KOLDOVEX-751993 format. One record per atom (N, C-alpha, C, O): residue number from 1; atom name; x negated, y negated, z. Coordinates in steps of 0.02 Angstrom, whole numbers, plus 32768, in hexadecimal, padded with zeros to 4 digits. Atoms other than C-alpha are relative to their C-alpha. Last residue first. Example, Ala and Ser with C-alpha at 12.3 -4.5 7.8 and 13.67 -1.06 7.14 Angstrom:
! KOLDOVEX-751993
   resi   name      u      v      w
      2      N   802A   803B   7FFD
      2     CA   7D54   8035   8165
      2      C   8027   7FC9   8025
      2      O   800E   7F92   802D
      1      N   7FD3   803B   8000
      1     CA   7D99   80E1   8186
      1      C   7FD3   7FC4   8000
      1      O   7F9F   7FC5   8021
END
This chain:
! KOLDOVEX-751993
   resi   name      u      v      w
    116      N   801B   8015   7FBE
    116     CA   0E21   8206   EA41
    116      C   7FB5   800B   8003
    116      O   7F96   7FFC   8036
    115      N   8023   7FCA   7FDD
    115     CA   0E5C   8209   E98D
    115      C   7FE2   7FE6   8040
    115      O   7FCD   7FAD   8045
    114      N   8034   801C   7FD4
    114     CA   0EDD   818F   E94A
    114      C   7FE2   803A   8028
    114      O   8005   805D   804D
    113      N   8019   7FCD   7FD2
    113     CA   0F44   81C5   E8B5
    113      C   7FC6   7FE3   8027
    113      O   7F95   7FCB   800B
    112      N   8036   801B   7FD6
    112     CA   0FAE   8148   E854
    112      C   7FEE   8037   8032
    112      O   8018   804F   8058
    111      N   8017   7FDB   7FC5
    111     CA   1016   818E   E7C6
    111      C   7FC7   7FDC   8023
    111      O   7F96   7FC8   8003
    110      N   8048   7FF9   8006
    110     CA   1071   8119   E750
    110      C   7FE6   801E   8041
    110      O   7FF8   8007   8077
    109      N   8027   7FEE   7FC5
    109     CA   112B   811D   E734
    109      C   7FB6   8007   7FF0
    109      O   7FA2   801B   7FBA
    108      N   800E   7FB9   7FFF
    108     CA   1195   8122   E696
    108      C   7FD8   8017   803D
    108      O   7FD3   8053   8049
    107      N   803A   7FEC   8026
    107     CA   11E4   8078   E6AC
    107      C   7FF2   804A   800B
    107      O   8015   806C   8031
    106      N   803A   7FE5   7FDD
    106     CA   1293   8063   E6EC
    106      C   7FC8   800D   7FCE
    106      O   7FD3   8021   7F95
    105      N   802E   7FDA   802A
    105     CA   1325   7FF9   E6B1
    105      C   7FC4   8015   802A
    105      O   7FAF   7FF2   8058
    104      N   8043   7FF5   7FE4
    104     CA   13BD   7FB3   E708
    104      C   7FD7   802C   7FD2
    104      O   7FF1   8057   7FAE
    103      N   801C   7FBD   800B
    103     CA   1456   7F6A   E6B4
    103      C   7FB9   8004   801B
    103      O   7F92   7FD5   8017
    102      N   8008   7FDD   7FC0
    102     CA   149D   7ECE   E703
    102      C   7FE4   8046   7FF8
    102      O   7FDC   806A   802A
    101      N   7FD5   7FC5   7FFB
    101     CA   14D9   7E96   E657
    101      C   7FFF   8022   8044
    101      O   802D   8047   8055
    100      N   7FC2   8007   8026
    100     CA   1498   7DE5   E63C
    100      C   8030   803A   800D
    100      O   806D   8030   800E
     99      N   7FD1   8031   7FE4
     99     CA   1416   7DE6   E6C5
     99      C   8044   8002   7FDE
     99      O   8077   8000   8000
     98      N   7FF4   8033   8033
     98     CA   13BD   7E86   E691
     98      C   8037   7FD2   8019
     98      O   806D   7FE8   802C
     97      N   7FB8   8007   800E
     97     CA   1387   7EE4   E72C
     97      C   8009   7FC6   7FCF
     97      O   7FF3   7F8E   7FDC
     96      N   7FE7   8043   800C
     96     CA   12D6   7F25   E742
     96      C   804B   8001   7FF4
     96      O   8068   8036   7FE8
     95      N   7FB7   8001   8007
     95     CA   1273   7FB8   E780
     95      C   8016   7FB8   7FF5
     95      O   7FF8   7F8A   8010
     94      N   7FE4   8043   8001
     94     CA   11BC   7FE5   E784
     94      C   8049   8004   7FEB
     94      O   805E   8030   7FC6
     93      N   7FD1   8011   8036
     93     CA   1187   8090   E7BC
     93      C   8010   7FB6   8003
     93      O   8015   7F99   8039
     92      N   7FE5   8043   7FF9
     92     CA   10F4   80CC   E824
     92      C   8028   7FEF   7FC2
     92      O   8012   7FF8   7F89
     91      N   7FF3   801B   8042
     91     CA   10D1   8185   E834
     91      C   8023   7FBD   8009
     91      O   8055   7FB8   802D
     90      N   7FBB   7FFC   8018
     90     CA   108A   81A0   E8DF
     90      C   8001   7FF1   7FB5
     90      O   7FD0   7FDA   7F98
     89      N   7FFD   7FD3   8039
     89     CA   0FEE   819F   E94A
     89      C   8049   800B   7FEC
     89      O   8072   801F   8015
     88      N   7FE8   8027   803A
     88     CA   0FFE   810A   E9BE
     88      C   8004   802B   7FC1
     88      O   801C   8014   7F8D
     87      N   7FB7   8002   7FFE
     87     CA   0FF1   8181   EA52
     87      C   801E   7FD5   7FCA
     87      O   805B   7FD4   7FC0
     86      N   7FE3   7FC2   801C
     86     CA   0F3D   81A4   EA20
     86      C   804C   7FFF   8000
     86      O   806B   801D   7FD4
     85      N   8005   7FC9   7FD1
     85     CA   0F12   80ED   EA42
     85      C   8020   803F   7FE2
     85      O   804A   8039   7FB5
     84      N   7FD2   7FC8   800A
     84     CA   0EF2   805C   E9CE
     84      C   7FF0   8039   8030
     84      O   7FB6   8046   8041
     83      N   8008   7FD4   7FC5
     83     CA   0E94   7FC8   EA14
     83      C   8030   803B   7FFC
     83      O   8054   804A   802C
     82      N   8042   7FFF   7FE1
     82     CA   0ED9   7F5C   E989
     82      C   8000   802D   803D
     82      O   8034   803D   8059
     81      N   8003   7FD3   7FC6
     81     CA   0F6C   7F6D   E913
     81      C   7FB9   8004   8019
     81      O   7F8C   801A   7FF6
     80      N   8046   7FFD   7FEA
     80     CA   0F97   7EE3   E897
     80      C   7FFF   8028   8041
     80      O   8021   8017   8071
     79      N   8003   7FEC   7FBA
     79     CA   1040   7F06   E84B
     79      C   7FB7   800A   8011
     79      O   7F97   803B   7FFD
     78      N   803A   7FDC   7FE6
     78     CA   1057   7EA8   E7A9
     78      C   800C   8014   8049
     78      O   8030   7FF4   806E
     77      N   8000   8003   7FB8
     77     CA   10E9   7E6D   E741
     77      C   7FC8   802D   8019
     77      O   7FBA   8062   7FFC
     76      N   8021   7FCE   7FD7
     76     CA   10D7   7E47   E689
     76      C   800D   7FF3   804A
     76      O   8012   7FBA   805F
     75      N   7FCA   7FD3   7FEC
     75     CA   113D   7DEC   E607
     75      C   7FE6   803A   802A
     75      O   7FF8   8074   8020
     74      N   8010   7FBD   8019
     74     CA   1098   7DA4   E5C6
     74      C   8038   8032   800E
     74      O   8032   806D   7FFD
     73      N   8017   8007   8046
     73     CA   10C4   7CEC   E5D5
     73      C   7FF1   8043   7FE1
     73      O   7FF1   8049   7FA3
     72      N   7FC7   8007   802D
     72     CA   112B   7D12   E670
     72      C   7FEA   7FFD   7FB7
     72      O   800E   8013   7F8B
     71      N   801A   802C   8034
     71     CA   1096   7D55   E6D0
     71      C   8037   7FFB   7FCB
     71      O   803F   8028   7FA2
     70      N   7FE1   7FFC   8042
     70     CA   10D9   7D9E   E771
     70      C   7FDE   7FD0   7FD1
     70      O   7FCA   7F99   7FE5
     69      N   8004   803F   8025
     69     CA   1098   7DC7   E81D
     69      C   801B   800A   7FBA
     69      O   8029   8043   7FA5
     68      N   7FDE   7FFD   8040
     68     CA   10AB   7E4B   E8A3
     68      C   7FFC   7FBB   7FE0
     68      O   8002   7F88   8002
     67      N   7FE3   803F   8015
     67     CA   1031   7E61   E933
     67      C   801F   8008   7FBB
     67      O   8004   802C   7F91
     66      N   7FE3   8003   8044
     66     CA   0FFA   7EF9   E994
     66      C   801B   7FBA   7FF2
     66      O   8030   7F97   8020
     65      N   802B   7FD7   802C
     65     CA   0F84   7F05   EA2A
     65      C   8018   7FFC   7FB7
     65      O   7FEF   7FFD   7F89
     64      N   8046   800F   7FF1
     64     CA   0FC7   7E7F   EAA0
     64      C   7FD0   8028   7FD5
     64      O   7F96   8015   7FCF
     63      N   800B   8049   7FFB
     63     CA   1074   7ECA   EA9E
     63      C   7FB9   7FF3   8016
     63      O   7F9F   8012   8044
     62      N   8036   8013   802E
     62     CA   1068   7F82   EA71
     62      C   7FF3   7FB6   8000
     62      O   7FC7   7F9E   7FDB
     61      N   803C   7FD6   7FF4
     61     CA   10CB   7FCB   EB03
     61      C   7FC6   7FF0   7FD1
     61      O   7F8E   8007   7FDC
     60      N   8026   8012   7FC4
     60     CA   1147   7F3C   EB00
     60      C   7FBF   8026   8007
     60      O   7F8C   8009   8019
     59      N   7FF5   7FCD   7FCE
     59     CA   117C   7F59   EA4C
     59      C   7FD4   7FF1   803D
     59      O   7F98   7FE4   8035
     58      N   802F   7FC8   8000
     58     CA   1166   7EB5   E9F0
     58      C   8014   8031   8037
     58      O   802A   801D   806D
     57      N   7FF5   7FD9   7FC4
     57     CA   11E0   7E2E   E9BE
     57      C   7FD5   803E   7FFA
     57      O   7FD0   805D   7FC5
     56      N   801C   7FBD   7FFA
     56     CA   11C1   7DA4   E941
     56      C   8013   8021   8042
     56      O   8020   8000   8074
     55      N   8003   7FE8   7FBB
     55     CA   121B   7D09   E907
     55      C   7FE8   8048   8000
     55      O   7FF8   8070   7FD4
     54      N   8044   7FF9   7FE5
     54     CA   11E8   7CD0   E85A
     54      C   7FFC   8016   8049
     54      O   7FC5   801D   8064
     53      N   8016   8040   7FE5
     53     CA   128B   7C89   E819
     53      C   7FBB   8003   8021
     53      O   7F9F   7FD0   8034
     52      N   800B   802D   8039
     52     CA   12A3   7D22   E7AA
     52      C   7FE7   7FBC   8019
     52      O   7FBF   7F9B   7FF8
     51      N   7FC3   8015   8022
     51     CA   128D   7D8E   E843
     51      C   7FEF   7FD0   7FC7
     51      O   7FB6   7FBA   7FC0
     50      N   8006   8048   800E
     50     CA   11F0   7DEB   E876
     50      C   803E   7FEC   7FD8
     50      O   804D   800A   7FA5
     49      N   7FD6   801E   8034
     49     CA   11FA   7E95   E8C7
     49      C   7FF0   7FB7   7FF8
     49      O   7FD9   7F96   8027
     48      N   8005   8049   8005
     48     CA   118C   7F09   E92B
     48      C   802D   7FE8   7FC8
     48      O   803A   800C   7F98
     47      N   8043   8018   7FEE
     47     CA   117E   7FBC   E968
     47      C   7FFE   7FB4   7FFF
     47      O   7FE9   7F95   8030
     46      N   800F   8044   8015
     46     CA   122B   800C   E96A
     46      C   7FB9   7FED   8017
     46      O   7FA4   8000   804D
     45      N   7FF8   8037   7FD0
     45     CA   122F   80C7   E985
     45      C   7FEC   7FBE   7FE1
     45      O   7FC2   7FBA   7FB4
     44      N   801A   803F   801A
     44     CA   1249   8162   E91A
     44      C   800E   7FC9   8033
     44      O   8044   7FC7   8051
     43      N   7FD3   8029   8028
     43     CA   126B   81FC   E981
     43      C   7FDD   7FC0   7FE8
     43      O   7FAB   7FAA   8005
     42      N   7FD8   8030   7FDB
     42     CA   11E4   8273   E9BA
     42      C   802D   7FD8   7FD1
     42      O   8027   7FDC   7F94
     41      N   7FD0   7FDF   7FD5
     41     CA   1191   8312   E97E
     41      C   802E   7FD2   8027
     41      O   8053   7FE8   8052
     40      N   7FF2   7FB9   800E
     40     CA   10FA   82B7   E939
     40      C   8032   801D   8032
     40      O   8027   8018   806F
     39      N   8035   7FD3   7FEA
     39     CA   110B   81FC   E957
     39      C   8012   8048   7FF2
     39      O   804D   8058   7FE8
     38      N   7FE6   7FBF   7FE9
     38     CA   1188   819C   E8ED
     38      C   7FC5   802C   8012
     38      O   7FA4   8048   7FE7
     37      N   802F   7FC9   8003
     37     CA   1165   80E4   E8D4
     37      C   8021   8040   801B
     37      O   804F   803D   8044
     36      N   7FEF   7FC9   7FD3
     36     CA   11CC   804D   E8AA
     36      C   7FC8   8033   7FFC
     36      O   7F9F   8032   7FCF
     35      N   8029   7FC3   8000
     35     CA   1198   7FA8   E85B
     35      C   801C   8030   8035
     35      O   802B   801C   806E
     34      N   800C   7FDD   7FC2
     34     CA   1218   7F22   E836
     34      C   7FD4   803D   7FF5
     34      O   7FD8   805F   7FC2
     33      N   802C   7FC9   8013
     33     CA   1232   7E9D   E7B3
     33      C   7FEA   8021   8040
     33      O   7FD1   8000   806E
     32      N   8039   7FF1   7FD6
     32     CA   12C5   7E2A   E7CF
     32      C   7FD5   8035   7FDE
     32      O   7FEA   8055   7FAE
     31      N   7FF2   801B   7FBE
     31     CA   135E   7DDC   E781
     31      C   7FC5   8008   802E
     31      O   7FB8   7FDF   805A
     30      N   7FF5   7FCF   7FCB
     30     CA   1317   7DFC   E6D4
     30      C   800D   7FDE   8042
     30      O   7FF1   7FA9   8051
     29      N   7FBC   7FE7   8009
     29     CA   1329   7D88   E63F
     29      C   8013   8033   8036
     29      O   804C   804A   8039
     28      N   7FD3   802F   7FDF
     28     CA   128E   7D2D   E67C
     28      C   804A   8010   7FF3
     28      O   8076   7FEE   800E
     27      N   7FFA   7FED   7FBA
     27     CA   1229   7DC7   E64C
     27      C   802F   7FD2   8026
     27      O   804B   7FE6   8059
     26      N   8015   8038   7FD6
     26     CA   124B   7DA6   E595
     26      C   800D   800F   804A
     26      O   8046   801C   805E
     25      N   7FDB   803E   800C
     25     CA   1262   7E51   E547
     25      C   7FE7   7FCB   802F
     25      O   7FBF   7FD9   805C
     24      N   7FFA   8007   8049
     24     CA   11F8   7EEE   E534
     24      C   8027   7FC2   7FED
     24      O   802A   7FB0   7FB2
     23      N   7FBC   7FFA   8019
     23     CA   11C1   7EE2   E5E9
     23      C   8001   7FF4   7FB5
     23      O   7FD8   7FD0   7F9A
     22      N   7FEE   802E   8036
     22     CA   1110   7F05   E61F
     22      C   8047   800D   7FEB
     22      O   805B   8046   7FE1
     21      N   7FC1   7FEA   801F
     21     CA   10E4   7F54   E6C5
     21      C   8014   7FCB   7FCE
     21      O   801E   7F91   7FDF
     20      N   7FE0   8030   802D
     20     CA   1034   7F4A   E70B
     20      C   8040   801F   7FE5
     20      O   8045   805C   7FDC
     19      N   7FCF   7FE4   802D
     19     CA   0FE5   7FA1   E79F
     19      C   801F   7FC8   7FD6
     19      O   8028   7F90   7FEE
     18      N   7FCD   802F   8015
     18     CA   0F48   7F5C   E7ED
     18      C   802D   8023   7FCD
     18      O   8017   8037   7F97
     17      N   7FE5   7FF7   8043
     17     CA   0EDD   7FD4   E850
     17      C   8030   7FC7   7FF2
     17      O   804E   7FAB   801F
     16      N   7FCC   802D   801A
     16     CA   0E6F   7FC5   E8E8
     16      C   8015   8015   7FBA
     16      O   7FEF   8032   7F94
     15      N   8006   801C   8042
     15     CA   0E02   8034   E954
     15      C   803C   7FD6   7FEB
     15      O   806B   7FCD   8012
     14      N   8020   8041   7FFB
     14     CA   0E03   804F   EA0F
     14      C   7FF8   7FDD   7FBD
     14      O   7FE7   7FA2   7FBA
     13      N   7FE2   802A   7FCD
     13     CA   0E28   8107   E9FC
     13      C   7FD7   7FC1   8009
     13      O   7F9A   7FC2   800A
     12      N   800F   7FEC   7FBC
     12     CA   0DDB   8149   E95C
     12      C   8024   7FD0   8030
     12      O   8034   7F97   801F
     11      N   802F   802A   7FDC
     11     CA   0E2E   812B   E8B6
     11      C   7FF3   801D   8044
     11      O   801A   8045   805E
     10      N   801A   7FDF   7FC3
     10     CA   0E86   8194   E833
     10      C   7FCD   7FD1   801F
     10      O   7F9C   7FBD   7FFF
      9      N   803E   7FDA   8005
      9     CA   0EEE   813A   E7B1
      9      C   7FEF   801F   8042
      9      O   8017   8020   8071
      8      N   800B   7FCF   7FCC
      8     CA   0F7F   80C7   E78D
      8      C   7FBE   8025   7FF6
      8      O   7F9D   801E   7FC3
      7      N   8030   8015   7FCE
      7     CA   0F71   802E   E71F
      7      C   7FF3   8032   8038
      7      O   7FC8   8026   8062
      6      N   8044   7FE7   8009
      6     CA   1009   803D   E6B0
      6      C   7FD5   7FEB   803B
      6      O   7FEA   7FC3   8065
      5      N   802B   8006   7FC5
      5     CA   10C4   8024   E6AA
      5      C   7FBC   801E   7FF1
      5      O   7FB6   804F   7FCD
      4      N   803D   7FD8   8009
      4     CA   1123   8004   E609
      4      C   7FD2   7FF3   803B
      4      O   7FB5   7FBE   8041
      3      N   8034   8014   7FD1
      3     CA   11D5   7FC8   E61F
      3      C   7FC5   8030   7FF8
      3      O   7FCE   806D   7FF6
      2      N   8030   7FCC   7FEF
      2     CA   1252   7FCF   E591
      2      C   7FCC   7FE3   8030
      2      O   7FB7   7FA9   8029
      1      N   8038   8017   7FD7
      1     CA   12EF   7F69   E57A
      1      C   7FD3   803B   8010
      1      O   7FEB   8070   8024
END
């Protein structure tokens, strides 16, 4: 299983970005698709997840600004990020778990930089 994340970039505070993560296999074979982020000098943290059944969970501090969605026909998961703030600056990673084996996989990360 391979995950390809994209969509990061440099934006000003208040701007928006949409991150994408494509799986190399049928996305419905995954238990969930999750976004994490790792700010500079800090530990990786959970941002948002969507389960195979479509349930979602969002980090409290980004609720109302971020949204996670999925396009099963494209094997893609998205992270829509609005009203970005400098504290959102991080490398964003997508993560998944294959249902059949329980094995976890990580994408390569995409850099999001928000300037004040």
